[in-house]
C-alpha positions as CSV (number, residue, x, y, z in Angstrom):
1,M,7.6,9.4,10.8
2,A,7.4,6.5,13.1
3,R,5.4,8.4,15.7
4,S,2.7,9.3,13.2
5,E,2.0,5.6,12.6
6,R,0.9,5.4,16.2
7,S,-1.4,8.4,16.3
8,E,-5.2,8.0,16.4
9,A,-7.6,10.8,15.7
10,G,-9.8,11.8,18.6
11,A,-13.5,12.1,18.4
12,S,-16.0,14.1,20.4
13,P,-18.4,12.2,22.8
14,S,-21.4,13.0,20.5
15,A,-19.5,11.6,17.5
16,K,-18.6,8.5,19.5
17,A,-22.2,8.1,20.6
18,S,-23.4,8.4,17.0
19,E,-20.9,5.8,15.8
20,L,-22.0,3.4,18.6
21,K,-25.6,3.9,17.7
22,R,-24.9,3.0,14.1
23,V,-23.0,-0.1,15.2
24,L,-26.0,-1.0,17.4
25,E,-28.4,-0.6,14.5
26,R,-26.3,-2.7,12.3
27,L,-26.1,-5.5,14.9
28,V,-29.8,-5.5,15.5
29,R,-30.4,-6.0,11.7
30,E,-28.1,-9.1,11.9
31,I,-30.6,-10.8,14.3
32,P,-32.8,-13.3,12.3
33,D,-36.5,-13.0,12.8
34,E,-38.7,-16.0,13.8
35,E,-39.1,-17.1,10.1
36,G,-35.3,-17.2,9.8
37,S,-35.1,-14.3,7.4
38,G,-33.0,-11.3,8.0
39,G,-29.8,-11.5,9.9
40,G,-27.5,-10.4,7.2
41,E,-24.3,-12.4,7.7
42,C,-25.4,-13.9,11.0
43,E,-25.3,-17.7,10.4
44,E,-26.5,-20.4,12.6
45,G,-24.5,-20.5,15.9
46,G,-23.6,-16.8,15.5
47,V,-26.7,-15.3,17.1
48,A,-25.2,-15.5,20.6
49,E,-22.1,-13.6,19.4
50,V,-24.3,-10.9,18.0
51,F,-26.2,-10.5,21.2
52,D,-22.9,-10.4,23.1
53,R,-21.7,-7.6,20.9
54,I,-25.0,-5.7,21.3
55,S,-24.6,-6.0,25.1
56,K,-21.1,-4.5,24.9
57,T,-22.2,-1.7,22.6
58,V,-25.0,-0.8,24.9
59,A,-22.5,-0.8,27.8
60,A,-20.2,1.5,25.8
61,L,-23.2,3.9,25.2
62,R,-24.0,3.9,28.9
63,D,-20.4,4.6,29.7
64,L,-20.4,7.7,27.5
65,K,-23.5,9.0,29.2
66,L,-21.9,8.5,32.6
67,R,-18.9,10.4,31.5
68,R,-21.0,13.3,30.3
69,T,-22.7,13.4,33.7
70,L,-19.4,13.1,35.5
71,S,-18.0,16.0,33.6
72,Q,-20.9,18.2,34.5
73,R,-20.7,17.4,38.2
74,L,-17.0,17.9,38.4
75,E,-17.4,21.4,37.1
76,S,-18.9,22.3,40.4
77,A,-16.6,20.2,42.6
78,A,-13.1,21.0,43.8
79,V,-11.1,17.9,42.7
80,P,-8.0,17.3,44.8
81,E,-4.9,18.0,42.7
82,Q,-3.4,14.5,43.2
83,F,-6.5,13.0,41.6
84,I,-6.0,15.0,38.3
85,C,-4.2,13.4,35.4
86,P,-1.2,15.6,34.4
87,I,-2.0,15.1,30.7
88,S,-5.7,15.6,30.5
89,S,-6.2,17.8,33.6
90,E,-9.2,15.6,34.3
91,L,-10.2,13.3,37.2
92,M,-8.4,10.0,36.7
93,K,-10.6,6.9,36.1
94,D,-7.9,4.3,36.0
95,P,-4.6,5.6,37.5
96,V,-1.5,3.8,36.6
97,V,2.2,4.3,37.4
98,L,4.8,4.9,34.7
99,A,8.4,3.7,34.8
100,T,9.4,7.0,36.4
101,G,7.0,6.6,39.3
102,Q,4.6,9.3,38.0
103,T,0.9,8.5,38.0
104,Y,-1.4,9.2,35.0
105,D,-4.8,8.1,33.8
106,R,-4.3,4.9,31.7
107,A,-6.2,6.0,28.6
108,H,-4.2,9.3,28.3
109,I,-0.7,7.9,29.1
110,Q,-1.4,5.0,26.7
111,A,-2.3,7.5,24.0
112,W,0.9,9.3,24.7
113,L,2.9,6.1,24.3
114,N,1.0,5.1,21.2
115,N,2.0,8.4,19.6
116,G,5.6,7.3,19.9
117,H,6.8,9.2,22.9
118,R,9.4,7.4,25.0
119,T,9.7,9.9,27.8
120,C,7.7,10.7,30.9
121,P,5.4,13.7,30.1
122,R,6.0,15.3,33.5
123,T,9.8,14.7,34.1
124,Q,10.9,14.2,30.5
125,Q,13.0,11.2,31.7
126,V,13.6,8.5,29.0
127,L,11.5,5.5,30.0
128,S,13.3,2.2,30.9
129,H,10.1,0.3,29.9
130,L,6.5,0.9,28.8
131,I,4.8,-1.3,31.5
132,L,1.9,0.5,33.2
133,T,1.3,-0.6,36.8
134,P,-2.2,0.0,38.3
135,N,-2.1,2.5,41.2
136,Y,-4.7,0.9,43.5
137,L,-4.0,3.3,46.4
138,V,-4.9,6.4,44.3
139,R,-7.8,4.6,42.6
140,N,-9.3,3.7,46.0
141,M,-8.8,7.3,47.2
142,I,-10.6,8.6,44.1
143,Q,-13.5,6.2,44.6
144,Q,-13.9,7.3,48.2
145,W,-13.8,10.9,47.2
146,C,-16.4,10.3,44.5
147,E,-18.7,8.6,46.9
148,S,-18.4,11.5,49.3
149,Q,-19.4,13.9,46.5
150,G,-22.2,11.7,45.2
151,I,-20.4,11.1,41.9
152,E,-20.6,7.8,40.0
153,L,-17.2,7.1,38.5
154,P,-17.4,5.3,35.1
155,A,-15.6,2.0,34.7
156,P,-12.1,2.5,33.3
157,Q,-11.5,2.1,29.6
158,N,-9.5,-1.0,28.5
159,G,-5.8,-1.1,28.5
160,T,-5.4,0.4,25.1
161,G,-7.5,3.4,25.9
162,D,-10.0,2.5,23.1
163,V,-13.7,2.4,24.0
164,Y,-14.4,0.5,20.8
165,Q,-12.0,-2.3,21.5
166,E,-14.8,-4.8,21.6
167,G,-16.7,-3.2,18.7
168,I,-15.1,-5.5,16.1
169,T,-17.7,-6.5,13.5
170,Q,-17.9,-9.6,11.4
171,G,-17.3,-7.4,8.5
172,D,-13.9,-6.4,10.0
173,R,-13.0,-10.1,10.3
174,V,-14.0,-10.8,6.7
175,H,-12.0,-7.7,5.5
176,L,-8.9,-8.9,7.4
177,D,-9.2,-12.3,5.9
178,S,-9.4,-10.9,2.4
179,L,-6.2,-8.7,3.0
180,L,-4.3,-11.7,4.3
181,Q,-5.3,-13.7,1.2
182,K,-3.9,-10.9,-0.9
183,I,-0.7,-11.0,1.0
184,A,-0.4,-14.7,0.2
185,F,-1.4,-14.1,-3.5
186,P,1.5,-14.2,-5.9
187,S,0.7,-10.9,-7.5
188,M,3.0,-8.1,-6.2
189,E,0.4,-5.5,-6.9
190,E,-2.1,-7.3,-4.7
191,Q,0.5,-7.6,-2.0
192,K,1.4,-3.9,-2.3
193,Q,-2.2,-2.9,-1.9
194,A,-2.8,-5.3,1.1
195,A,0.4,-4.2,2.9
196,K,-0.5,-0.5,2.5
197,E,-4.0,-1.1,3.8
198,L,-2.9,-3.2,6.8
199,R,-0.5,-0.4,7.7
200,L,-3.2,2.2,7.7
201,L,-5.7,0.0,9.6
202,T,-3.3,-0.9,12.3
203,K,-2.4,2.8,12.6
204,R,-5.9,4.0,13.0
205,A,-7.5,1.4,15.3
206,S,-6.2,-0.4,18.3
207,S,-9.1,-2.9,17.9
208,F,-7.6,-3.9,14.5
209,R,-4.2,-4.4,16.1
210,T,-5.9,-6.8,18.5
211,L,-7.7,-8.5,15.6
212,L,-4.6,-8.9,13.5
213,G,-2.7,-10.3,16.5
214,Q,-5.4,-12.9,17.0
215,A,-5.3,-14.1,13.4
216,P,-3.0,-17.2,13.4
217,D,-1.8,-16.8,9.8
218,A,-1.1,-13.0,10.1
219,M,2.5,-13.0,11.4
220,P,3.7,-15.9,9.2
221,L,2.3,-14.2,6.1
222,L,3.7,-10.8,6.9
223,L,7.1,-12.2,7.6
224,S,7.0,-14.3,4.5
225,L,6.4,-11.3,2.4
226,L,9.1,-9.3,4.3
227,S,11.6,-12.0,3.6
228,R,10.8,-12.3,-0.1
229,V,10.4,-8.6,-1.1
230,D,13.3,-7.0,-2.9
231,S,13.9,-3.8,-0.9
232,D,15.6,-2.1,-3.9
233,L,12.7,-2.8,-6.3
234,H,9.8,-2.4,-3.8
235,P,11.0,-0.3,-0.8
236,E,7.5,0.8,-0.1
237,V,6.4,-2.8,0.6
238,Q,9.2,-3.4,3.0
239,E,8.3,-0.1,4.8
240,D,4.6,-0.9,5.0
241,V,5.2,-4.4,6.4
242,V,7.8,-3.2,8.9
243,T,5.4,-0.4,10.0
244,T,2.5,-2.8,10.3
245,I,4.7,-5.0,12.7
246,L,5.5,-1.8,14.6
247,N,1.8,-0.9,14.9
248,L,1.0,-4.5,15.9
249,S,3.7,-4.5,18.6
250,I,2.3,-1.5,20.4
251,H,-0.5,-3.7,21.8
252,D,1.0,-5.3,24.9
253,D,-0.5,-8.7,24.2
254,N,1.3,-8.8,20.8
255,K,4.8,-8.1,22.0
256,K,5.4,-11.7,22.9
257,L,3.5,-12.9,19.9
258,V,5.7,-11.0,17.5
259,A,9.0,-11.8,19.2
260,E,8.2,-15.5,19.3
261,A,8.0,-15.7,15.5
262,P,11.4,-17.0,14.6
263,E,12.0,-14.7,11.7
264,A,10.5,-11.5,13.1
265,I,13.5,-10.0,15.0
266,P,16.1,-11.0,12.3
267,L,14.0,-9.5,9.5
268,L,13.5,-6.3,11.5
269,I,17.3,-6.1,11.9
270,K,17.7,-6.7,8.2
271,A,15.4,-3.8,7.5
272,L,17.3,-1.7,10.1
273,K,20.4,-2.2,8.0
274,S,19.2,-2.0,4.5
275,G,15.9,-0.2,4.3
276,T,15.0,3.4,3.5
277,M,15.6,5.9,6.3
278,Q,11.9,5.7,7.2
279,T,12.0,1.9,7.2
280,R,15.1,1.9,9.4
281,S,13.5,4.4,11.8
282,N,10.3,2.3,12.1
283,S,12.4,-0.9,12.5
284,A,14.2,0.7,15.4
285,A,10.8,1.8,16.9
286,A,9.5,-1.7,16.6
287,L,12.5,-3.1,18.4
288,F,12.1,-0.5,21.1
289,S,8.4,-1.5,21.5
290,L,9.2,-5.2,21.6
291,S,12.0,-4.6,24.1
292,A,9.5,-3.6,26.8
293,L,9.6,-7.3,27.7
294,D,12.8,-8.5,29.4
295,A,12.8,-11.7,27.5
296,N,12.7,-9.8,24.2
297,K,15.6,-7.6,25.3
298,I,17.8,-10.7,25.4
299,K,16.5,-12.0,22.1
300,I,17.1,-8.7,20.3
301,G,20.6,-8.3,21.7
302,E,21.6,-11.8,20.8
303,A,20.2,-11.4,17.3
304,G,22.7,-8.6,16.6
305,A,20.5,-5.5,16.7
306,I,22.9,-3.3,18.8
307,G,25.4,-2.6,16.1
308,P,22.9,-1.4,13.5
309,L,21.1,0.7,16.1
310,I,24.3,2.5,17.0
311,E,25.0,3.1,13.3
312,L,21.5,4.6,13.0
313,L,22.1,6.7,16.1
314,D,25.3,8.0,14.4
315,Q,24.1,8.5,10.9
316,G,20.3,8.6,10.8
317,S,17.7,11.3,10.4
318,T,16.6,13.2,13.5
319,M,13.6,11.0,14.0
320,A,15.6,7.8,13.3
321,K,18.2,8.8,15.8
322,K,15.5,9.3,18.4
323,D,14.1,5.8,17.7
324,A,17.5,4.2,17.8
325,A,18.4,6.0,21.1
326,S,15.2,4.8,22.7
327,A,15.8,1.2,21.6
328,I,19.4,1.2,22.7
329,F,18.5,2.6,26.2
330,N,15.9,-0.1,26.7
331,L,18.1,-2.9,25.5
332,C,21.0,-1.8,27.7
333,I,19.0,-2.4,30.8
334,M,20.2,-6.0,30.3
335,H,23.9,-6.1,31.3
336,D,25.1,-8.3,28.4
337,N,23.7,-5.7,25.9
338,R,25.9,-3.0,27.6
339,A,29.0,-4.9,26.6
340,R,27.7,-5.3,23.1
341,A,27.0,-1.6,22.8
342,V,30.5,-0.7,23.9
343,R,32.1,-3.2,21.6
344,H,30.1,-1.7,18.7
345,G,31.4,1.8,19.3
346,A,28.6,3.4,21.3
347,I,30.8,5.6,23.5
348,P,32.2,8.0,20.8
349,V,28.8,8.2,19.1
350,L,27.1,9.1,22.4
351,L,29.8,11.7,23.3
352,N,29.4,13.3,19.9
353,S,25.6,13.6,20.4
354,I,26.2,15.1,23.9
355,K,28.7,17.7,22.5
356,N,26.4,18.6,19.7
357,E,23.4,20.2,21.4
358,S,21.6,20.7,18.0
359,S,21.4,16.9,17.7
360,G,18.4,17.0,20.1
361,L,19.8,13.8,21.7
362,V,21.6,15.2,24.7
363,D,19.1,13.8,27.2
364,E,18.9,10.3,25.7
365,S,22.7,10.1,25.1
366,L,23.5,11.1,28.7
367,A,21.0,8.5,30.1
368,I,22.6,5.7,28.0
369,L,26.1,6.8,28.8
370,S,25.3,6.8,32.6
371,M,24.0,3.2,32.2
372,L,27.0,2.0,30.3
373,S,29.4,3.5,32.9
374,S,28.9,0.5,35.0
375,Y,31.0,-1.4,32.4
376,Q,34.8,-1.2,32.8
377,Q,35.6,-1.0,29.1
378,A,33.0,1.9,28.8
379,L,34.9,3.9,31.3
380,E,38.2,3.5,29.4
381,E,36.4,4.5,26.2
382,I,35.0,7.6,27.9
383,V,38.5,8.7,29.0
384,R,40.0,7.8,25.6
385,N,37.4,10.0,23.7
386,G,37.7,13.1,25.9
387,G,34.6,12.4,27.8
388,V,35.7,13.9,31.1
389,Q,35.7,17.5,29.8
390,C,32.4,16.8,28.0
391,L,30.8,15.7,31.3
392,L,32.3,18.7,33.2
393,D,30.8,21.0,30.6
394,I,27.3,19.4,31.1
395,I,27.6,19.8,34.9
396,R,28.6,23.4,34.6
397,E,26.4,24.6,31.8
398,N,23.3,22.3,31.3
399,T,20.1,23.5,32.9
400,S,18.4,20.1,33.1
401,E,18.7,18.5,36.6
402,R,18.4,15.0,35.1
403,N,21.2,15.6,32.6
404,R,23.5,17.0,35.3
405,E,22.6,14.0,37.5
406,N,23.5,11.5,34.7
407,A,26.7,13.4,33.9
408,V,28.0,13.5,37.5
409,A,27.0,9.9,38.0
410,T,29.1,8.9,35.0
411,L,32.0,11.2,36.1
412,Y,31.9,9.5,39.5
413,S,32.4,6.1,37.9
414,V,35.3,7.5,35.8
415,C,37.1,9.1,38.8
416,W,36.7,5.9,40.8
417,N,38.2,3.9,38.0
418,D,41.0,6.3,36.9
419,R,42.6,8.5,39.5
420,S,44.6,10.4,36.9
421,K,41.4,12.2,35.9
422,L,41.1,13.7,39.3
423,R,43.6,16.4,38.4
424,E,41.4,17.5,35.5
425,V,38.4,17.6,37.8
426,R,40.3,19.6,40.4
427,E,41.3,22.2,37.8
428,E,37.6,22.6,36.8
429,E,36.6,22.9,40.4
430,D,39.2,25.5,41.2
431,E,38.1,27.6,38.3
432,N,34.3,27.2,38.3
433,S,33.2,25.3,41.5
434,S,30.8,23.3,39.4
435,L,30.7,20.3,41.7
436,S,30.4,22.3,44.8
437,L,27.4,24.1,43.3
438,L,25.9,20.8,42.4
439,T,26.1,19.6,46.0
440,Q,23.9,22.5,46.8
441,N,21.3,22.6,44.0
442,G,21.3,19.2,42.3
443,T,19.0,16.2,42.8
444,S,19.7,14.0,45.8
445,R,21.6,11.5,43.7
446,A,23.6,14.3,42.0
447,R,24.5,15.9,45.3
448,R,25.7,12.5,46.6
449,K,27.8,11.8,43.6
450,A,29.3,15.3,43.5
451,A,30.2,15.1,47.2
452,G,31.8,11.7,46.6
453,I,34.0,13.1,43.7
454,L,35.0,16.1,45.8
455,D,36.0,13.9,48.7
456,R,38.1,11.8,46.3
457,V,39.7,15.0,44.8
458,R,40.7,16.2,48.3
459,R,42.3,12.9,49.2
460,F,44.1,12.9,45.9
461,T,45.4,16.4,46.5
462,N,46.6,15.6,50.0
463,T,48.6,12.6,48.8
464,A,50.0,14.2,45.7
């Protein structure tokens, strides 16, 4: 599944320390002695780089020791609740704000996102983007509290949540070069092997995603292979390359890099149309990841991704539908993409997903429908496809506050656009008082929209 490609196995602090010590021993052996012997692969001019990596490895070991000490001291201190990460239940070291406004520790929320989740862990809202914004206020408050408790707070991990980000060895670089040479080699067997290994390496280590993104020939070679491979004869190669691009795009610095390659988005869309279900799912996930940047949203929409994504949302596997829904939601933040989604038949597909609770897509579909309801043609399509009753059913029966909010917001737009539907709303209200109840127990936005609809119904009734 697409999400599994983004998972990384955790390791205990002692295991991490052991690994760092092994890295340190290997680096020390690379240093030439005074006679010039030793040094392994350390050539002239590379000594400074080795010392630099030794310094970073020692710093990582020190950081692990500080974290152990911190953990021991926190056991005897009452940590304020607002300083605790909702995911790890530990004191936050680098608090960041998610798209929903919730604050998490960067390493843990980044791991959540890297595992393929597209929702807020606390609110379950679908994320409009994956940008993490530093919460300097909370961070300063945590630092002040730590000082008052005599606790030294370790330096935050890097943006990918990987302590070993800087632990790339010369051997890693040599290995990557050999894999890229195999990708360029005319032998399909060599290309298969290299594509599979790149997929696994970029899945397991964020450091390798960084390294691959920094290799100037990597994207051209991957895209060249993707453009040449016959997906009927070698579907596994297409899947491996698409998934490698997905893994590569998870790293924020690579999103622009991938999208700027002229063939990248068109080839992902081609795989989205013609690949295996797993390939199509991972293509959708890659487009979702890339669409975190507004400039990429425009590129992806203009390249023709909306139609194939809606088809996947309608006909794909459960996981593929989830990936497609996430990509569609992100892309439709841009107004032009909303029009494209409606033209490609998004409304009936979304309504079917909402009506079919077993689809597991009610939350995502309502969020997308609410966004599209700002578009005139979408409102007409909602009415034409029996959407009013569907929305009323959600308001009356669904237990999710967010779903009821999205449903009533969409219904508000429909009623404002088409007065004839007020009669249907009034009949529902007379029988079940669904909107009146929502004005009392809904979210603030839901209460406001429900009150607006009721006011419009009353005026309609008085003039009828």
